C-alpha angles and dihedrals in degrees: 000000000000119000112252118213113208123202107245116202108231117222114247113270113236110222126192112243112251093220100032111159121241116270103215123076091235092053091049090050091052091049092053090048090052092052091047093051094046097041095087091052093047092049091048092050091050091050099046100032116015098042095051090049093051091044091052091051090051095048091049089069094051138069093238117159131198115260095355129140091206115116115257113242133189113254100175117217095336091111089058096043091050089059091062091063097038109107091198091056092049091049091048091050091050093048092047093049094047092046092049098045098045098039095047091047093052093042092051095050095042092042091053091050091049092046092051090048098051091040090067121084115260137137114277095019093140092054091049092050090053095045094050091062094060096090091048092047093055111094113254094238091054094047091045093054091043093053092044088059091045090052093051111128094219108041102004119129092222093065091040090055098043098039109027105029107027100023093219091135127039095211139021119268129215094228100184098023094057109082091214094054099038099086095043089049092052091048090053090054092050092048091051092050103040104036090086089056092055091045091052093052093046092046089057088054092049093052093060092056108100117241092220093079091056091050089052091048091051090052090050090052099248115159123234090252091053091047090052096051099038102034116012100043097045092047091045092053098098092052090043092053092049091049092048093049094048094045096043093051091048093047095047093056094043113152116144101056100053092034094055094045102039109004112209097339111152094233092059105026115128132195092261092051090047091050091051092046092050094047101039109022098036094029091223099143096172095051091044090052089052089054090050090052090050090053089049091051092049090052091051090051091050093052092046091051092050093049092045098048101039099039101198112197115227113202 
């Protein structure tokens, strides 16, 4: 006789509400007080953050123009579809991606080397820690103009050092005037300025790793290289992920460095510069808003990829 399987109606599962209100009068009073105290902050955040974001999304679907009396009309996704055929947008996306990938890679590696160096005990460590922050402390506009003068092909110190004094090059190069050398030159400036920031974040992660595990590893005969790969790097992963997210987001929306050095030149234009040019110079508010939304979507994808690939466990 075949076994008959009867459908058994399961009793409804009673789940506790995630946001169930407190039961006692005192708890309800405290909850009301908490909402009253946090209400000004929530309202302020909605005014300065949420409303501009929603307004930008709305404008990206319109033909709004800056300082125009023409009525704003809804154009659907045409602002977004036009970007797919815009060569300037494609060039800006390429420049932004190359700038972000190369600069963040160099800054992470160099920052880790600097953090490991100043984390060790040596005489004058405090002075070195202070001195390494000088490039990061200089305002970006100041450092950009300083490096633009240093890159000058006539009186710049870079050419003087490489051609006249060291003899590495046989002729002077126009570092920021040559379209081929512009983007690598900008990346070098960003690496020089932001490596101390990465080193500072990674140094904070190194200082929370207990020294006892290294003493035990030395007793077991593990080499410094083995300790780095099996102990230091895994325990540094949370700080490394935070540093990568912060730096990648900052590099992807870069504006001031290339704008001060090259303005809106095609070989160095980024998405942020293009969005500003579209909104302000061309007065196309709707298309500029669409560019801003695209940048926002790219940033969300970057964060999602980092979180997905690295998988940092939060206890």
